[in-house]
N, C-alpha and C positions, 0 to 999 in steps of 0.2 A: 439708475439715476446717480450720477456722480455727485460727491460732496465737495464743496469748496472750503478750504481752510485758510486762515490768515497765515501766510508763509513768511519766511524770513525776508524775502525780497520786498514784499509789500510793507512789512513792518519797518525795514530799513529805509524804504522810500518815505514812509510817514515820518520816521524819526529825523531823516535828513532834511525834509521839507520844513519841519518845525524847528529844527536846530539851526539851519542856515540863517534865517532872518534874525534869530536870537543873537547869534555870534556877530552877525553883521551890524546889528544895532549897537552892540557893545563897542565895536570899533568906530562906527559913525559918530557915537556920542562923545568921542575924544577930540581934543584940540591940541595941536603942537604948541607947547610953550616951554620956556626954559626957567624953571623955578630956581629960586635961590638955594644955596646949599650951606650946610654947616656940619662939622665933624661931630657935634653933640646931638645929632638927630636920633630919636628913639629907634631901636632896632626893629627890623621887619623880618618876620619868620620866613625862612627859605621854603621852597616848594617841597612838600612832603611826598615821598614815594607812595604809590598806590598799589597795594597787594590785593588784587581781586581774588587770587587763588585761595586766600584765607577764608573767603565766603563760599567756597565750593566744597563738594564732597561731604555735606552734612549727613550723619548716620541715618537720620529719619527724614532726609530731604526728598523732594520729588525727583524721580529719575526718568530718563527718556524711555527706558524699557517699561516702566510702570505705566506711562502715558500710552505707549503703543499697545500694550496688552489690554488696558481698559477700553481703549477706543475700538480695538478689533472685537473684543468679546461683546461689547454692547452696541455695535454698529447695526443700524437698520439695513444698510446695504448688504452686509454680510448675512444677515438673517434672510434677506430676500434671495440671495444666492443659494443658501442652504435649502430654502423651500424649493428652488428650481432643481436641486439635486434630488430631493424627495420625489418631486414630480417625475423626474427622469427615471428613477428606480421603478415607479409604477409601470413605465413602458416595458421594462424587462419582464415584469410579472405578466403583463398583457401578451407579450410575445411568447412567453413560456406556455401560456394556455393554448397556443396554436398547435402544440404537439398532441393535445388531447383530441381524439377523433370526435367528429360531430355526432352526438347522440340526441335523438328526439323522440318524444312520446306524444301521440295524439289520441285523444279519447273523444268520440263523437256519437251523437244520437240524431236520427232523422226520422220523421214521419212522412211517408210517401202518400201521394194522392191515390185514390181508388181508380182502377182501370178494369175494363172487361177482360176476363181471363181468356187468353188466346187458345184456340182449339187446334190440336195437331191431327185431328181425324179420330177414327174409331179403331179400337183394337179388339179382335175376336179372341175370347178366352173361354176355357171350359167352365161350365156352370159349377162343377165340383172343383173348387180351388185346392182341395187337399190331394188331388190325384197326382201321381208321379209317373214319369215315363211317357211313352207314346199313348195318345188317346185311342181308344177302341173306335172301330167304325160305327158311325151313327151316334157318337156321344154328343149330347146337347152343348151348344155354344151360346155365349152371351156377348153382347156388344158393350165394350168399356170405352168411353170417350177419353182421349189423351189430353190432359190439361196440366200445365205447370202452375203450381200455387204462386200467388202474388202476396208476399209478406210486406205489410205496410210499415212495420216498426223495424228500423235498421240501427244496430248498435255495433260500433267498431272500436277496438283498442289496437293501435298501430305503433310499433317501435321501429325506429330506423337508425342504422349505424353507417356513417360515411367515413372512410379512411382516405384523406387526400394525399395520394402518393407523391405526385409531383410538387404539391405545395410544401411538403416537408423539406425538400431540397432547394426549391426556388423561392419560397416565400417565408416559411416559418424560421428556418435557420438564418437567412440574411436579416430578417426583422429582429431576431434576438441579438445578432451581432451589432446591428445598428443601434439598438437600445443600449447595449453595454457601452458602445463608443459614446453615445449621448451622455451617459452617466460620467464617463471619463472627462468629457468636455466640460460638463457642469461642475465637477469637482475641481478641475483646473481653473475655472473662472472664480471659484471660491478663493483659491490661492492667489489669483491675480488681484482680487479685491482686497484680501488681507495684506498683500504687499503694498498696494497703493495706500491703504489706510495707515499702515505702519509708517510709511515714509512721510505722509502728510502729518501724522501725529508727532513724529520726531522733529520735523521742520518747525512745527508750531511750538514745540517744547523749547527748542533753541531760540526761537524768537522771544519766548517768555524769559529765558535766561538772559538774553541780551538786554531786554528792557529792564529786568531786575538789577543787573549789574550796571546798566547805564544810569540808574538812580544813584548808585554809590559814587560813580564818577561825577555826576552832576552835584551831588551833595558836597563832595570834597571841593569841587570848584566853587560852590557857593560859600563854603567856609573860608577858602582862600580869598575870595573876593571881599567877604566881610572883614577878614583880618587886614587886608590892604586898605579898605575904607577906614577902619579904625586907626591904622597907621597914618593914613593921609590926614585924618582929623587931628591927630596929635602934632603932625608936622605943620599943619596950617596954624594951629593954636600957638606953636612955638615960633611962627614966622619963618619957617624954613621951607614952606611950600605955598603955592598959590591956591586960591579957592577953586580954580578950574580943575586942579588935581582931585579935589574932593568930589566935585561934580562928576568927573569921569569915574571915580571909584563907586559912587552911588549908582551910576548908570550900569556899571558892570555887575553890581549886586542884583539889580533888577533883572538884568539879562540872565544871570545864573539862576535866579528864582523861577524865571519862566522855563529855563531848561529843566529844572527839577520837576516842575509841574508837567511838562511835556513827557518826560520819561515816566512819571507815575501814571499818566493817562495811557501811555503805550503798554505799561505793565498791567494795568487794570483791564485793558481791552484783551490782551493775550490771556490773562487769567480767566476772564469770563468765557472766552472761546474754548479754553481748555476744559473748564467745568462742563460746558455744554456738550462737547464731543465725548468726554469721559463719562457723562451722565452721573456726576457727583455734585454735592452741594458745597464741599470745602476742599481746598488744596493746601498742601504744606507750603508755607512761604519760603522755605529754605531749598537750596539747590543741592540735589544729591549727587549729581555727576560732576566730573572734573573736566577742565579744558586741557586735557593732555594733548601734546602735539601728535598730529596724524602722520602716518608714514606715506610720504608722497612718492617714494621710489618703488612702487608696486609694478608687477609685470602686467602691462596693458593687454598684450595678446593672450596671456593666461587668463586674465579676468574676462576678456571677451569670449574665449572658449568656454569658460565656466558658465557664463551667462547664457550662451546659446545652448548649452547642454542641460540647463536646469530651469530655464524660464517657463512658467506655466502657460504663458500665452502661446508658445509654440506647441506645447502638448495639447492645448485646446484645439488649435487649428489642425493638428495631425489627427486628433480624434474625430473632428468634423469631417475631414477628408475620408477617413475610414468608414464613417457612418454613411456618407454619400455614396461611396462605392458599393456598400451593401444595399442601398436603396436602388441603385442601378440594376442589381440582380433581381430585385422584387419587380421592377418595371418590366424587365425581360420576361419574367414569368407570365405576365399578362398577355404577351405576344405569342406565347407557345401554347400548343394543345394541353389541356388539363385532363389528367387521368385520376379517377376515383374508384375505390372499391366500395360497393354498396351492399348492405344486408338489411333485410326487413322481416319483421315478425308481425303476424296479424291474428288477432283473436276477434271474431265477428259473429254476429247473429243477425241474419244468416251470413255465412261466409260465401263470397261471390264465386269462389273456386268450386263449390259444391253445386252440382246440377242433378236434379232440380233442387231449388232452395228448400231448406228445412228450418224450422223455427227453433234453432238451438245454436249454442256457441261452438264453433269449430276453430282449431288453430292450424295456421299454415305459415310457411316461411319461404324466403327466396334470397339468393346471393348472386352477385354479378359484378361486372366492371363496366365503367362508362367513360368515354372520352368526349371532351367538348372543346369547342373553339369559337371565339367571337371575333368577327371582323372589326367591330367598333373598338374592342379592347386593343387590337393590334395597331389600329390607326392612332388611338390616343396614346398608346405606349411609345410609339415612335417619337411623338412630340415631347412626352415626358423624358425620354432618354436624352434627347438633345438639350433639354433644360438642365438635366443633371450633369451633362458633360460641361455645360457652361458654368454650372455651380462649382464643379471640381476645378476648372481653370481659374475661377475667381478666388477660390480658397488657396490655390497654389501661389497666386500672385500676392494674396494677403500675407501668406507665410513669408514670402521673400521680403515684403515691405516690413513685416515685424522683425525679421532678422536684421535688416538695415537699421531699424529704429533702436533695437537693443544695442547694437554696436555703437551707434551714436550716443546712446544714453551712458554707456560705460566710458566712452572716450570723453564725454563732457564731464563726467564725475572725476576722471583722472586729471583732466585739465584744471578743474576747479580745485582739486587737492594741491596741485603744483602751484597754482596762482595764490591760494591761501597760504601755503607755506612760505612763498616768497614775500607776500604781503606782510605776514606775521614778522618775518625777519627784519624787513625794512622799516616797518612801523614801530617795532620795538626800538630800533635805533633812533627813530624820530622822537619817540617818547623820551628816551634818554637825553637827546639833544635839547628837547623842549624843557625838560626839568632843569638842565644846566643853564639854559638861557634864562629861565625865570629866577633861578638862584642868583645869577650874575646881575640881572636887572634889579633884583631886590637889593643886592649888596650896594650897587651904585646909587640907587635911590636912598638907601639908608644913610649914606654919607653926604647926601645933598648934591650929588653930581649929575643926577638924571631927573626925569620927570615921571609922573604917573602913567603917561601914555605907553612908555616902554614896558612897564610892569604889566599893564592891562593887556597889551598885545602878546606878551609872553604867556600870560594866563590863558588867553584865548587859544593860542597855538597849542598849549599843553592839553587843554580840554579836547580839542579836535584830534590831536595825536592819540590820546588815550581812548577816545571813542572809536577811532579808526583801527587801533590795535585790537580792541574788543571785537569789532566787526570782523576783522580778519580771522581771529581765533574761532568765532562762532561759525563763520563761513567754512572753515576747515572741518568742523564737526558735522555740519550739514552735508558737505561734499563726501565725507566718509560714510554717512548714513545713506546717501544716494548710491555710492559705490557698493556698499554692503547689500542694499536691497536689490540693486541691479543684478548681482550675481546670486541672489537668493541665499545669502550667507547670514546665518543667525548671529 
């Protein structure tokens, strides 16, 4: 069962959907007017540069590696895969027991029904049973009836040993190989699960970082809006601005408060999800990682080759293919004659090999070989062989599909890295331009040559640019995590 996390794309969508109406409301609430101006207007603070990096890299802050490790170690999905590995190992033990010859012991007692003793005729014997040698002429003879005794109490202790010669080569050894490949496949799936959990954990972590830093952006935007509102209030009281400027400023403050609330809700949602998947009660509110620039000039083909050589999905499919080949040998064994060596020891009272029967325990043994063949097994084996051939073909096609998917995953991660690097560069320039625009608009408004609408538009533009820059830097880290996980790089 796969687990769904709140990824950066879903968080970005939520943030964008809630942010867009807020910023649009701030613009729609403004009206173009031309307020009066005066050189004695109170000064308005210029746009302050925002240093988000100062809030990163906290010594005791939460790190992506901490989140990934906690998620993997406590994941129910991973525990289920480990249980499958344990179950697969028992199949190796079961296959190993096939090397042990079949040994059985049977102890039985029977009470037979009474029957008339059969007569085999009469035997003439000398009356003197102690006489030796030829009988003298005229020696007296007596008639002795010949009868076999019927013993009604039957007790047997039988031990049997069967050595399956052909099974050792056609059944036991292939079954052992198939079980070992099954363990390899199960262990590879554990690695697949760990890689998926680690990537989802890192993605959610960076979503939490984005929301946390988005609060900082929103709070500074709110402070700037409140400062502009206070400046507009002073200008209105001094008769240097119209009431409409104050109304615009108040609308902008309300919009920025909504933006702060939206960012806080996004941060709280990501925090709750992090606590859930990490199985902890508390999280550090500080960010331990830094938004260092990612290297977008990596060797794409080298990463593809590394991914194809290291991905556990391919190892799992190869192991399944090997196990299926071993199963084909087992099916073939059912279509061929079977040869067994058989040994048996019997301790019985009476022992049936002793004639006539005597009421005592006698020991006998026998050894031999036997060959057997079943038509039904051959017919069923042919159908099973065709089914396994189809299974092998399906696994080979699945392996090719997986290889194509891995390449696409690596290529997508590289493209995301390049796009994020370009977006970071261009959006940083946009932030610089937006800051200068706000400074200039504030300076014009300060000397009474502009109106509040220009300042508010500049504030809105700056907020958007800063949030876009933050998103680009977060996207770069997520793309780097995807690339690293795609090539199974620690």
